[in-house]
C-alpha positions as CSV (number, residue, x, y, z in Angstrom):
1,M,11.2,-13.5,39.4
2,N,12.3,-12.1,35.9
3,H,10.1,-13.7,33.1
4,I,11.5,-13.3,29.5
5,H,8.8,-13.9,27.2
6,A,10.7,-14.6,23.8
7,I,8.3,-14.7,20.3
8,D,9.3,-16.2,17.2
9,L,8.2,-13.4,14.6
10,S,8.5,-15.8,11.6
11,N,6.1,-18.0,13.3
12,W,3.5,-15.7,14.4
13,I,3.5,-13.6,11.4
14,H,2.8,-16.4,9.3
15,R,0.0,-17.6,11.6
16,A,-1.3,-14.2,11.7
17,Y,-1.1,-14.1,7.8
18,Y,-3.4,-17.2,7.4
19,V,-6.5,-15.9,9.3
20,A,-6.1,-12.5,8.5
21,P,-8.8,-10.8,6.0
22,A,-6.8,-9.2,3.1
23,E,-6.8,-5.8,4.3
24,L,-4.9,-3.2,2.1
25,S,-3.4,0.2,3.2
26,A,-4.4,3.3,1.3
27,N,-1.4,3.1,-1.0
28,G,-2.4,-0.9,-1.7
29,E,0.3,-2.6,0.6
30,P,-1.4,-5.6,2.3
31,T,-1.7,-4.9,6.0
32,G,-4.2,-7.5,7.4
33,A,-1.5,-9.7,8.7
34,A,0.3,-7.1,10.5
35,K,-2.8,-5.9,12.0
36,I,-3.2,-9.6,13.4
37,F,0.3,-9.9,14.6
38,I,-0.3,-6.7,16.6
39,N,-3.5,-7.8,17.9
40,M,-1.9,-10.9,19.1
41,V,1.0,-9.0,21.1
42,E,-1.2,-6.7,22.6
43,A,-3.4,-10.1,23.8
44,L,-0.1,-11.6,25.2
45,V,1.1,-8.7,26.9
46,S,-2.4,-8.0,28.4
47,K,-2.5,-11.4,29.7
48,V,0.8,-11.6,31.4
49,K,-0.1,-8.2,33.1
50,E,-3.0,-9.8,34.6
51,T,-1.3,-12.8,35.6
52,A,1.7,-11.4,36.8
53,G,3.0,-11.7,40.6
54,K,3.5,-8.6,42.6
55,N,7.3,-9.2,42.4
56,D,7.5,-10.5,38.8
57,K,9.1,-8.4,35.9
58,H,8.3,-9.4,32.5
59,F,10.2,-8.8,29.4
60,F,9.3,-9.2,25.9
61,V,11.8,-9.7,22.8
62,F,11.2,-10.9,19.4
63,A,13.8,-13.5,17.4
64,V,13.6,-12.6,13.9
65,D,15.0,-14.7,11.1
66,C,17.7,-13.7,8.7
67,P,16.8,-13.7,5.2
68,R,16.3,-17.3,3.6
69,E,19.0,-17.0,1.1
70,K,21.7,-16.5,4.0
71,S,20.4,-18.9,6.2
72,N,23.0,-21.7,7.3
73,R,20.4,-24.3,7.3
74,Y,19.3,-22.8,3.5
75,L,22.9,-23.0,2.4
76,K,23.6,-26.2,3.9
77,V,20.5,-27.9,1.4
78,A,21.6,-25.6,-1.2
79,R,25.1,-26.9,-1.2
80,W,23.7,-30.9,-0.6
81,A,21.2,-30.5,-3.3
82,K,23.4,-28.6,-6.0
83,K,26.3,-31.6,-5.6
84,R,22.7,-34.1,-6.6
85,G,21.3,-32.2,-9.5
86,L,18.2,-31.2,-7.2
87,D,16.4,-28.1,-6.6
88,E,17.3,-26.8,-3.3
89,N,14.0,-24.6,-3.3
90,H,11.8,-27.4,-3.2
91,L,14.0,-29.4,-0.4
92,Y,14.3,-26.6,1.9
93,K,11.2,-26.4,4.2
94,A,9.7,-28.6,1.6
95,G,6.1,-29.2,2.1
96,R,5.0,-25.4,2.4
97,D,3.1,-23.1,0.3
98,D,6.2,-21.3,-2.0
99,D,3.8,-18.9,-4.0
100,P,5.8,-16.0,-4.6
101,E,3.0,-13.6,-4.7
102,K,2.3,-14.9,-0.9
103,R,6.0,-14.6,0.5
104,A,6.0,-11.1,-1.1
105,S,3.0,-9.9,1.1
106,I,4.4,-11.7,4.0
107,R,7.8,-10.2,3.7
108,S,6.3,-6.5,3.2
109,Q,4.2,-7.2,6.2
110,I,7.0,-8.2,8.3
111,K,9.0,-5.1,7.5
112,L,5.9,-3.4,8.8
113,V,5.6,-5.3,12.3
114,L,9.5,-4.8,12.5
115,K,9.2,-1.1,12.3
116,M,5.8,-1.0,14.5
117,L,7.7,-3.1,17.1
118,E,11.0,-1.2,16.9
119,V,8.7,2.2,17.6
120,S,6.8,0.5,20.4
121,G,10.6,-0.4,22.0
122,F,10.4,-4.0,21.7
123,P,13.8,-5.8,21.5
124,L,14.7,-7.2,18.3
125,F,17.1,-10.4,18.4
126,A,18.6,-11.7,15.0
127,A,21.8,-12.9,14.0
128,D,23.9,-13.5,10.6
129,G,22.8,-16.9,9.3
130,A,20.2,-18.0,12.1
131,E,16.8,-18.7,12.1
132,A,14.1,-17.4,15.0
133,D,14.4,-20.6,16.4
134,D,18.5,-20.5,16.9
135,V,17.7,-17.0,18.5
136,L,15.2,-18.6,21.0
137,A,17.6,-21.1,21.7
138,T,20.5,-18.7,22.3
139,I,18.1,-17.0,24.8
140,S,17.3,-20.1,26.6
141,F,20.6,-21.0,26.9
142,I,22.0,-18.0,28.1
143,F,19.7,-17.9,30.9
144,K,19.6,-21.7,31.9
145,D,21.6,-21.9,35.0
146,D,19.8,-18.4,36.2
147,P,17.5,-19.4,39.4
148,D,16.0,-16.0,39.0
149,V,14.9,-16.2,35.4
150,R,12.2,-18.1,33.8
151,V,12.5,-18.0,29.8
152,W,8.9,-18.7,27.8
153,L,9.5,-19.3,24.3
154,Y,6.4,-18.4,21.9
155,T,6.4,-20.7,18.8
156,R,5.3,-23.7,17.1
157,D,8.9,-24.4,15.8
158,K,9.0,-28.4,16.9
159,D,13.1,-27.6,16.7
160,C,12.5,-26.0,20.0
161,A,11.3,-29.0,21.9
162,Q,15.0,-29.9,22.6
163,L,15.5,-26.3,24.9
164,L,13.0,-28.2,27.4
165,K,16.5,-29.9,28.8
166,Y,16.9,-26.5,30.6
167,K,14.8,-26.5,33.6
168,N,13.6,-22.7,33.3
169,T,12.4,-23.0,29.9
170,S,8.8,-23.2,28.9
171,I,7.7,-23.5,25.3
172,I,3.9,-21.9,24.8
173,M,2.7,-23.5,21.5
174,P,-0.1,-20.9,20.7
175,D,-3.4,-22.4,19.3
176,T,-4.2,-22.5,15.4
177,G,-7.4,-23.1,14.0
178,N,-6.9,-27.0,14.1
179,A,-4.9,-27.0,17.6
180,K,-5.4,-25.7,21.3
181,Q,-2.7,-24.3,22.7
182,I,0.4,-26.3,24.5
183,V,2.4,-25.6,27.3
184,L,5.6,-27.4,27.3
185,S,7.7,-27.5,30.3
186,T,9.8,-29.8,32.4
């Protein structure tokens, strides 16, 4: 059996950011979340290798968000808000911390993580206008009828729950400080 482990990079880097110590590189760049992220990837790969069946093949891929300003969802919210004289930044992903300093720190660490994953040979999947959950959905859809493929989606994005309609797709919602890991499958 072939197993595709598709990881929501944005979801994971944000998780890492909020548990990471405020570490800086020698040139003053933040690196704590990148370090935690790489540790999370290494732990996942090790766990999968330990539990893999003799004839199983495992492939790890990362789903990457397009820039926020190019996201189809953001653009739809922006158009809707503009017609009503509302602030689209307040409406899009409402309730999330929008501290510019935190966003800049996360962005710089995402760039670092992307470089590390690329150098390590992990495939990165992105699409213009698409967020990571859209990329995960595409991966799941492509393999939905393949009896020799099992798709594992690693995300806490609730939008992905609709992908459980594909019998060979499972969602692993990794543990957080408040919640234990959840595995969803049909």
